[in-house]
C-alpha positions in Angstrom: -45.7 -58.8 11.6 -48.5 -57.5 12.7 -49.6 -54.1 12.5 -49.2 -52.4 15.7 -45.5 -53.5 15.7 -44.5 -52.1 12.3 -46.5 -48.6 12.5 -44.0 -48.7 16.0 -40.9 -49.4 14.5 -41.9 -47.4 11.5 -42.2 -44.3 13.7 -39.1 -45.2 15.7 -37.1 -45.1 12.5 -39.0 -42.0 11.4 -37.8 -40.2 14.2 -34.1 -39.8 13.4 -33.6 -38.2 10.7 -30.1 -38.0 9.1 -30.1 -38.8 5.0 -28.8 -36.9 1.6 -31.5 -34.6 0.8 -33.6 -36.1 -1.5 -33.5 -39.4 -0.1 -35.9 -40.1 2.8 -34.0 -42.9 4.7 -34.5 -43.6 8.8 -32.5 -45.3 10.9 -31.1 -46.3 14.0 -28.3 -48.0 15.0 -27.6 -47.9 18.8 -29.5 -49.0 21.7 -28.5 -48.1 25.5 -29.6 -49.5 29.0 -32.0 -47.5 30.6 -32.4 -48.9 34.4 -30.0 -50.8 36.8 -29.9 -54.8 36.5 -31.3 -54.7 33.3 -31.6 -58.4 32.0 -31.2 -57.5 28.1 -28.0 -55.8 26.6 -27.9 -55.3 23.1 -24.8 -55.5 21.0 -25.8 -54.5 17.8 -29.2 -52.5 17.0 -30.4 -51.5 13.1 -33.6 -50.9 12.1 -33.6 -48.9 8.7 -36.9 -47.5 7.0 -37.5 -46.6 3.5 -40.8 -45.0 2.8 -40.2 -44.7 -1.0 -39.9 -48.0 -1.5 -42.6 -49.2 1.6 -39.8 -51.4 3.4 -38.6 -51.4 6.9 -35.6 -53.8 7.8 -34.1 -54.5 11.4 -30.9 -56.0 13.1 -31.1 -56.8 16.3 -28.2 -59.1 18.5 -28.6 -59.0 21.8 -28.0 -61.2 25.1 -30.7 -62.1 27.7 -29.6 -63.1 31.8 -32.5 -64.8 31.9 -35.4 -66.7 30.1 -39.3 -65.7 30.6 -42.2 -65.3 28.7 -42.3 -61.4 28.1 -44.6 -58.7 26.8 -42.9 -55.7 24.8 -43.9 -52.2 25.2 -42.6 -49.0 23.1 -42.6 -45.4 23.8 -41.6 -42.8 21.1 -40.4 -39.3 21.6 -39.5 -36.4 19.0 -37.8 -33.6 20.8 -39.5 -34.7 24.2 -43.0 -35.2 22.8 -44.4 -38.5 23.2 -45.3 -39.2 19.7 -45.8 -43.1 20.4 -47.2 -44.1 23.8 -46.5 -47.2 25.7 -47.5 -49.5 22.3 -47.9 -53.2 24.0 -46.4 -56.0 22.1 -46.7 -59.4 22.6 -43.9 -61.9 21.1 -46.0 -65.1 21.1 -49.0 -63.4 19.5 -50.2 -64.3 16.0 -49.4 -61.2 14.0 -45.3 -61.3 15.6 -43.8 -63.9 12.9 -40.7 -61.7 12.9 -40.4 -61.8 17.0 -40.5 -65.5 18.0 -36.8 -65.7 19.0 -38.6 -64.0 22.1 -41.0 -66.4 22.6 -40.2 -66.9 25.1 -36.7 -65.0 26.0 -34.0 -67.2 26.6 -31.1 -66.9 28.8 -28.9 -66.9 25.6 -27.5 -64.9 23.0 -30.4 -63.7 20.3 -30.2 -62.7 17.4 -33.2 -60.7 15.1 -33.7 -60.4 11.8 -36.2 -59.1 8.9 -37.4 -57.2 6.7 -41.5 -56.0 6.6 -43.6 -54.6 4.0 -45.7 -50.7 5.3 -48.6 -50.5 3.7 -49.6 -47.0 2.7 -52.5 -46.2 5.5 -49.4 -46.8 7.7 -47.1 -44.2 6.1 -50.3 -41.8 6.3 -49.9 -41.9 10.3 -46.6 -40.7 10.6 -46.6 -36.8 10.3 -44.8 -35.5 6.9 -42.7 -32.7 8.7 -40.6 -35.5 10.3 -39.0 -36.5 6.9 -37.7 -32.9 6.8 -36.8 -32.2 10.1 -32.7 -32.6 10.2 -31.0 -33.6 13.3 -34.0 -34.2 14.7 -33.5 -34.7 18.6 -36.2 -38.3 19.0 -35.4 -41.5 21.4 -37.4 -44.9 21.7 -37.5 -46.8 25.3 -38.4 -50.2 25.0 -39.5 -52.1 28.2 -39.6 -55.8 28.0 -41.8 -56.8 30.9 -42.4 -60.3 32.7 -45.7 -62.0 31.1 -46.3 -63.6 34.3 -45.4 -60.9 37.1 -45.5 -58.1 34.9 -42.0 -56.9 36.6 -40.0 -55.2 34.2 -36.9 -57.6 33.2 -35.0 -54.5 30.9 -35.2 -51.6 29.7 -33.1 -50.3 26.5 -33.4 -46.8 24.7 -32.2 -45.7 21.4 -31.4 -42.7 20.0 -32.7 -42.2 16.4 -31.5 -40.4 13.3 -31.5 -40.1 8.9 -29.4 -38.1 6.7 -30.8 -34.8 6.9 -28.7 -33.1 9.1 -27.1 -29.5 9.7 -23.6 -30.3 10.1 -22.5 -30.1 6.0 -19.4 -30.4 4.9 -19.7 -27.8 2.6 -21.4 -25.5 5.1 -18.2 -25.7 6.6 -16.0 -25.2 4.0 -17.3 -22.1 3.4 -17.3 -20.7 6.6 -13.6 -21.7 7.1 -13.2 -20.0 3.9 -14.7 -16.4 5.0 -12.9 -16.3 8.3 -9.7 -17.3 6.9 -10.2 -14.7 4.1 -10.7 -11.9 6.7 -7.5 -13.0 8.3 -5.7 -13.0 4.8 -7.3 -9.5 4.2 -6.1 -8.5 7.7 -2.4 -9.4 7.3 -2.7 -7.8 3.8 -3.8 -4.6 4.8 -1.5 -4.2 7.5 1.4 -4.7 5.5 -0.1 -2.3 2.7 -0.6 0.1 5.7 -4.1 0.1 6.1 -4.0 -0.4 10.4 -7.6 0.8 11.2 -9.0 -1.5 8.5 -6.3 -4.6 9.7 -7.5 -4.5 13.3 -11.3 -4.3 12.8 -11.1 -7.2 10.1 -8.6 -9.0 12.9 -10.2 -8.4 16.1 -13.8 -9.1 13.8 -12.3 -13.2 13.0 -11.0 -13.2 16.4 -14.6 -12.7 17.7 -15.9 -15.4 15.6 -13.4 -17.9 15.8 -13.9 -17.5 19.8 -17.7 -17.9 19.5 -17.5 -21.0 17.8 -20.3 -23.2 19.2 -21.7 -26.2 16.3 -20.5 -28.9 14.6 -19.8 -27.3 11.3 -16.9 -25.2 12.8 -15.1 -28.1 14.0 -12.6 -27.8 12.1 -11.7 -24.4 14.0 -10.5 -27.0 16.6 -8.5 -29.1 13.7 -10.8 -32.2 13.7 -10.6 -32.7 10.3 -10.5 -36.2 8.3 -7.2 -36.7 5.7 -6.7 -40.0 5.0 -2.6 -39.7 5.1 -2.7 -37.7 8.6 -5.0 -40.6 9.7 -2.1 -43.5 9.0 0.9 -41.1 10.4 -1.4 -40.7 13.6 -2.0 -44.5 13.9 1.6 -45.0 13.3 2.9 -42.7 15.6 0.8 -43.6 18.5 1.8 -47.5 18.0 5.2 -46.4 17.5 5.6 -44.4 20.7 3.9 -47.5 22.8 0.1 -46.8 22.5 -2.6 -48.4 21.7 -5.4 -47.5 19.1 -8.8 -47.8 19.4 -11.5 -49.7 17.4 -14.5 -48.0 17.3 -15.2 -46.9 13.5 -13.3 -50.4 12.1 -16.2 -52.4 14.8 -19.2 -50.7 13.7 -20.3 -53.8 12.2 -20.2 -55.2 15.0 -20.5 -53.1 17.5 -23.3 -51.0 18.5 -22.0 -47.1 19.2 -24.5 -44.5 21.0 -23.4 -40.8 20.0 -24.5 -39.2 23.2 -25.6 -34.9 22.9 -26.4 -34.7 26.5 -25.5 -37.2 29.8 -27.8 -39.5 31.2 -28.2 -42.0 33.9 -25.2 -43.1 35.6 -24.9 -46.9 35.4 -23.2 -49.5 38.1 -20.0 -51.4 37.4 -21.9 -54.7 36.4 -23.6 -53.2 33.6 -20.5 -51.7 32.7 -19.0 -54.8 32.5 -22.1 -56.3 30.3 -21.9 -53.8 28.0 -18.2 -53.6 27.2 -18.0 -57.4 27.1 -20.9 -56.8 24.2 -19.1 -54.4 22.5 -21.7 -51.6 23.3 -19.7 -48.1 23.0 -21.0 -44.7 24.2 -19.0 -41.2 23.0 -20.2 -37.9 24.0 -18.3 -34.5 24.3 -15.2 -34.8 22.4 -14.9 -38.1 21.8 -18.9 -37.9 19.8 -16.6 -34.7 17.6 -13.9 -37.2 16.6 -16.6 -39.8 16.0 -18.7 -38.0 14.3 -15.5 -37.0 11.6 -14.5 -40.6 11.5 -11.7 -40.1 13.6 -10.9 -42.6 15.9 -10.8 -41.7 19.3 -6.8 -42.0 19.6 -6.6 -39.8 17.0 -8.1 -37.0 17.6 -5.0 -34.9 19.6 -2.3 -35.8 17.3 -4.7 -34.9 14.4 -5.4 -31.1 15.5 -1.7 -30.9 16.5 -0.7 -31.7 13.0 -3.5 -29.5 11.4 -1.8 -26.5 13.7 1.5 -27.7 12.4 0.4 -27.7 8.6 -1.0 -24.2 9.2 2.4 -22.7 11.0 4.5 -24.0 8.0 1.5 -23.1 5.2 1.6 -19.5 6.7 6.0 -19.1 6.9 6.0 -20.4 2.9 3.1 -18.3 2.0 4.8 -14.9 3.8 8.0 -15.8 2.3 6.9 -16.2 -1.1 4.9 -12.5 -1.4 8.1 -11.5 0.1 9.7 -12.5 -3.2 7.0 -11.7 -5.3 7.3 -8.0 -4.2 10.6 -7.9 -4.7 10.1 -9.0 -8.5 7.2 -7.1 -9.1 9.4 -3.7 -7.6 12.2 -4.6 -9.6 10.8 -5.1 -12.8 9.2 -1.5 -11.8 5.2 -3.5 -12.1 4.3 -2.1 -9.0 5.3 1.5 -7.7 7.9 1.5 -4.6 5.8 2.8 -1.9 3.6 -0.1 -2.4 4.1 -2.8 0.2 6.7 -0.9 2.0 6.7 -1.6 4.9 6.1 -5.2 4.5 9.1 -4.8 2.5 11.3 -3.7 4.8 9.8 -5.3 8.2 8.4 -8.6 6.7 10.8 -10.4 9.3 8.7 -8.6 11.9 5.5 -9.1 10.3 6.2 -12.6 10.6 6.6 -13.3 13.9 3.4 -11.2 14.0 1.4 -13.2 12.2 2.4 -16.6 14.0 1.9 -15.0 17.2 -1.8 -14.4 16.1 -2.1 -17.7 14.9 -0.9 -19.3 18.0 -3.9 -17.2 20.0 -6.0 -17.8 17.6 -5.8 -21.6 17.7 -4.9 -21.3 21.5 -8.5 -22.9 22.6 -8.3 -25.6 20.5 -4.3 -26.4 21.4 -5.5 -25.8 25.6 -8.7 -27.5 25.3 -7.2 -31.0 23.5 -4.1 -30.9 25.1 -5.5 -31.1 28.7 -8.3 -33.7 27.4 -5.3 -35.8 26.4 -3.7 -35.7 29.4 -6.6 -37.0 31.0 -6.7 -40.0 28.4 -2.4 -40.5 28.1 -3.0 -42.5 24.3 1.1 -42.7 24.2 3.4 -41.9 26.0 5.2 -39.7 23.7 1.8 -37.9 22.4 1.2 -37.0 26.4 4.6 -35.6 26.4 3.9 -33.6 23.1 0.4 -32.4 24.5 2.8 -31.0 28.1 5.4 -29.3 25.9 3.0 -27.7 23.6 0.5 -26.5 26.7 3.5 -25.0 28.2 5.2 -23.7 25.0 2.0 -21.7 23.5 1.5 -20.3 27.3 4.5 -18.9 27.8 4.6 -17.1 24.2 1.2 -15.7 25.1 2.2 -14.5 28.6 5.6 -13.8 27.8 3.8 -11.4 25.1 1.0 -10.1 27.1 4.0 -8.7 30.1 5.9 -7.1 26.6 2.6 -5.6 26.5 2.1 -3.9 29.9 5.9 -3.2 30.3 5.9 -1.6 27.6 2.5 0.5 28.4 3.6 1.2 32.0 6.4 2.7 30.6 4.6 4.9 27.8 2.9 6.2 30.7 5.2 7.2 33.1 7.0 8.4 29.7 4.3 10.2 27.8 1.2 10.3 30.1 0.0 8.1 27.2 -0.2 4.1 26.6 -0.7 4.5 23.0 2.5 6.3 22.6 5.1 3.4 22.7 2.8 0.8 21.8 1.8 2.3 18.5 4.2 4.5 17.2 6.8 1.5 17.6 6.8 -0.2 14.7 8.5 -3.5 15.6 6.2 -3.3 19.2 3.4 -2.9 17.0 4.2 -5.4 14.1 5.1 -8.1 17.1 3.0 -7.7 19.4 0.0 -5.8 18.2 -2.2 -8.3 17.6 -2.6 -8.9 21.3 -3.6 -5.1 22.3 -5.1 -3.6 18.5 -8.6 -4.7 19.6 -8.6 -3.2 22.7 -8.8 1.1 23.6 -5.1 1.8 24.6 -5.9 2.2 28.1 -7.2 -1.3 28.5 -4.3 -3.1 27.1 -4.2 -5.1 29.8 -7.3 -6.6 28.6 -6.2 -9.6 27.0 -4.3 -10.8 30.1 -8.1 -10.9 31.2 -9.0 -12.7 28.0 -6.5 -15.5 27.8 -7.2 -16.4 31.8 -10.7 -16.6 30.5 -10.0 -18.6 28.2 -7.7 -21.2 29.9 -9.9 -21.6 32.9 -12.6 -23.0 30.0 -10.5 -24.9 28.5 -9.5 -26.5 32.0 -13.5 -26.9 32.4 -14.0 -28.7 28.9 -11.3 -31.1 29.0 -11.9 -31.9 32.9 -14.9 -32.1 33.3 -16.0 -34.3 29.9 -17.3 -37.4 32.7 -19.0 -34.6 35.0 -21.4 -32.8 32.8 -23.2 -30.8 36.1 -19.5 -29.8 37.1 -18.4 -28.4 33.4 -22.0 -26.9 33.0 -21.9 -24.9 36.6 -18.6 -23.9 36.0 -18.7 -22.8 32.2 -21.8 -20.4 34.0 -19.6 -18.4 36.4 -16.9 -18.1 33.3 -19.2 -16.7 31.7 -21.2 -14.4 33.9 -17.9 -12.7 34.7 -16.6 -12.2 31.7 -20.3 -11.0 30.0 -20.1 -8.1 33.8 -16.7 -7.6 32.8 -17.2 -6.6 29.0 -20.3 -4.7 30.0 -19.1 -2.5 32.4 -15.4 -2.0 31.2 -16.1 -1.9 27.2 -12.7 -2.7 26.8 -13.2 -3.0 22.4 -11.7 -0.1 20.1 -14.9 1.4 19.0 -18.6 0.8 19.9 -19.2 -1.6 16.9 -16.2 -3.7 18.1 -17.0 -3.7 21.7 -21.5 -4.3 20.4 -20.3 -7.4 18.6 -18.2 -8.8 21.5 -20.8 -8.4 24.4 -23.6 -10.2 21.8 -21.3 -12.9 21.7 -20.7 -13.3 25.8 -24.8 -12.9 25.7 -25.3 -15.9 23.4 -22.9 -17.8 25.1 -24.3 -17.0 28.7 -27.5 -18.1 27.4 -25.8 -21.4 25.3 -24.4 -22.7 29.1 -27.7 -21.8 30.8 -29.2 -24.1 28.4 -26.3 -26.6 29.0 -26.7 -26.6 32.7 -30.6 -27.7 31.9 -29.2 -30.1 29.3 -27.2 -31.9 32.2 -30.8 -32.3 33.6 -29.8 -31.0 37.0 -33.2 -29.4 37.6 -35.3 -32.6 36.5 -36.5 -30.9 34.0 -39.6 -32.9 31.5 -38.3 -33.9 28.3 -40.7 -31.5 26.1 -39.1 -28.7 28.0 -35.5 -30.1 26.9 -36.5 -30.7 23.6 -38.0 -27.5 22.8 -34.7 -25.7 24.7 -33.0 -27.8 22.2 -34.9 -26.6 19.7 -34.4 -22.5 20.7 -30.4 -23.2 21.2 -30.4 -24.1 17.6 -31.9 -21.2 15.9 -30.4 -18.6 18.0 -27.0 -20.2 17.2 -27.4 -20.3 13.6 -28.8 -17.0 13.7 -26.7 -15.7 15.9 -23.4 -17.7 13.4 -25.2 -16.1 10.5 -24.9 -12.3 11.0 -21.5 -13.1 12.3 -20.3 -14.4 9.1 -22.1 -11.6 6.7 -20.6 -9.1 8.6 -16.8 -9.9 8.3 -17.7 -10.9 4.5 -19.1 -7.5 4.1 -15.8 -6.2 6.1 -13.7 -8.3 3.7 -15.6 -7.1 0.4 -15.0 -3.3 1.4 -11.4 -4.2 2.0 -10.7 -5.1 -1.4 -12.9 -2.9 -3.0 -12.5 0.4 -1.4 -9.4 2.4 -2.4 -8.9 3.7 1.0 -10.4 0.9 3.7 -9.8 3.3 6.7 -12.0 5.6 5.8 -15.0 3.1 6.8 -14.1 3.7 10.0 -14.2 6.2 12.5 -11.1 7.4 14.4 -10.2 6.1 17.4 -10.4 7.6 20.5 -6.7 7.0 21.8 -5.7 8.6 18.7 -3.7 5.7 17.8 -3.7 6.9 13.9 -1.3 10.0 15.2 1.2 7.4 16.2 1.1 5.0 13.5 2.6 6.2 10.1 4.0 4.4 7.5 7.7 3.9 7.0 7.5 5.0 3.0 5.8 8.1 3.6 9.1 9.0 5.9 11.8 8.3 3.3 12.3 11.2 2.1 12.7 13.0 5.3 14.7 10.2 6.2 17.5 10.8 3.4 17.4 14.6 4.5 18.2 13.8 8.5 20.8 11.6 7.1 22.7 14.6 4.9 22.1 17.0 7.9 23.4 14.6 10.5 26.3 13.4 8.0 27.5 17.2 7.8 27.3 17.5 11.7 29.4 14.9 12.3 26.9 14.2 15.7 28.0 10.8 17.2 26.8 10.5 20.9 25.5 7.6 22.7 21.8 6.5 22.0 19.6 6.6 24.9 16.4 5.9 22.8 16.0 2.3 24.0 15.0 3.4 27.5 12.4 5.2 26.2 11.6 1.6 24.0 11.5 -0.5 26.8 15.2 -2.4 25.5 14.2 -2.6 22.0 17.1 -0.6 21.2 20.4 -1.2 21.3 22.5 1.1 23.6 25.8 0.8 22.1 24.3 2.5 18.6 25.5 6.0 18.1 23.0 9.0 19.6 22.6 9.9 15.9 21.0 7.2 14.6 17.7 5.8 15.3 16.8 1.9 15.9 14.9 0.5 13.2 14.0 -3.0 14.3 11.7 -3.7 11.1 14.8 -4.7 9.4 16.4 -1.2 8.1 19.6 0.1 9.0 19.3 2.8 11.5 19.1 6.6 10.4 21.1 9.8 11.9 19.1 11.9 14.6 18.5 15.4 13.9 20.3 18.4 16.7 16.3 19.1 17.5 16.1 15.7 18.2 18.7 14.8 20.1 17.6 17.9 22.5 14.5 15.9 22.8 16.5 12.7 24.2 19.1 14.5 26.1 16.8 16.4 27.8 13.8 13.8 28.4 10.5 13.4 26.7 7.6 15.1 27.7 4.3 14.0 27.7 2.2 13.6 24.9 -0.5 16.4 24.4 -3.5 15.4 22.7 -3.4 18.5 20.8 0.2 18.4 19.2 1.2 17.9 15.9 1.8 14.3 14.9 2.3 14.7 10.9 5.5 16.2 9.9 5.5 19.5 7.9 6.1 18.3 4.0 7.5 22.0 3.2 10.2 22.2 6.1 13.7 21.4 5.6 15.0 19.0 8.3 18.1 21.4 8.4 15.9 24.5 9.3 16.4 26.0 12.4 14.2 28.2 13.9 12.2 28.7 17.3 12.3 25.7 19.6 8.6 24.5 18.4 9.4 24.6 15.1 12.5 22.1 15.7 9.9 19.8 17.7 9.4 17.8 14.7 11.3 14.5 15.6 10.8 11.0 15.0 9.1 10.7 18.1 6.5 12.7 17.5 6.3 11.1 13.8 6.3 7.1 15.4 9.4 5.9 16.4 10.6 3.2 14.1 9.5 4.7 11.3 
């Protein structure tokens, strides 16, 4: 093989980085046509260079539509920078023995198979940095021109790569552990009565889930390859009338191009030729599945099964935790007040945890569900996608309506939305995941957030084949969301607002870059390459900062005796309404004794203030406890509040019961006003 030809193939191979660290390996494995009415199409393209043993191997299978003497021109790009410019190679030349199959190029199937030794002088011409850049955006364009007329007969381009990549399973696993640790500690903190810590940990974890941008986060979409799940997905697909794709099983004879962004549009005739020669292109969601070694037709079912497994594992974990706590309590290995809130109201808390999981996985379910509607892999999977979408939307928007309804009732009765939202343990434990991360006055912002996610999912799922529409739609949505968050500042404190505003800014920048990647403005390739580097650096640094923040908050929650002291007091005074059930056990017992002595037996109207959560048929002397405990009698002073109406809560009212006062003590109306509605409903 000629020295120029070996140098070109060597440089081409070096521009694709995708190997194991420590092993210098460069290769290209797919080819794509880059002109209309191309006379040459490939079905297999393999070029591998191993600099450690100075060898270059190539295996190319293709089909030529016409016979002619040709000359080859090669241009190589790295991040848009032209590394090799129009290197001319003559297959009929004396130095091109391995290319004799192209002298002349026949109108038939062509196979080029060979090896070449690379000299040390040729190795020195390759920049050393090229060996160490992960996920290098390299591309080679090969023109096949007629020797007689000089007219181009064909054009093919290849995406290049090696084995060095930032997409590492270890990194993805570490990120998953950090995020799940934050969610688990949030649940434990909530069960232990540390509501402020739980709210902050949950808010940070939700923000991180909503930001994920790279392949190391694709586990959050449930796109994880597990052997038995793939077998189950294949069985379910075939048994319900679907036909499985064969992208992965036919890699030995099929050239699959993993496309990062949209290219030019082919004609129908070219598509027919490409399909007959088993030339496939994957992009978007298909690309994510292919890189994860999951067949395209198994992506939705794999994600759905992980969602179901996550739900089941959560239920089992909560039940086991409850059993363990009860055993420890009976053995007197823990104090009676430890996790008292969880032990009493664990069923309501479990519902809240499951609803929170639905909220966290909402983007995954909606995006892949709508995407499945565009593919229709099988009738059963299509029906499963529809049912899942409808169920999830109904649950979340019904919960959002409940929050809005109770907040409006609280404003009408008490002049403060936080009063009922944070004082009623049943509402807080069941629906609190929808509003605890926001200020009390912004209880409705969850509806805006859900609509934003839903609209993004529609553009992502239905815009897979049109990058321009997808990019423009996402740009408008992210701009609206950025302005909304900056103006309203809906989150519970300055720090949480700052984090979410930063996420909105980064997401908006990402969408702007996506607009350029879609080639709407015809930006030069070099500029696109530079933008790609900036995109990588920006998201890597920002994701690292978010992960460190979540990890630090989690560690602090573990090490601190009272982690709530680390956070500033909420301006909506929610902490005054949230009281631990265990702290009021003594007061409840004394209240019960006093009520029993008086023999009160009127009908309770407490459910009017709780928005229907209570039961009207209960005696008025009992207060509903939807956390799992039985109702307790009310005092005379509390009955007076109920019968006379509930005055609006004032910021200067004392919300803590006086521990040294007997509940049977009578006195002035001011002294008798320390009923459960000022301690917190449901406790």
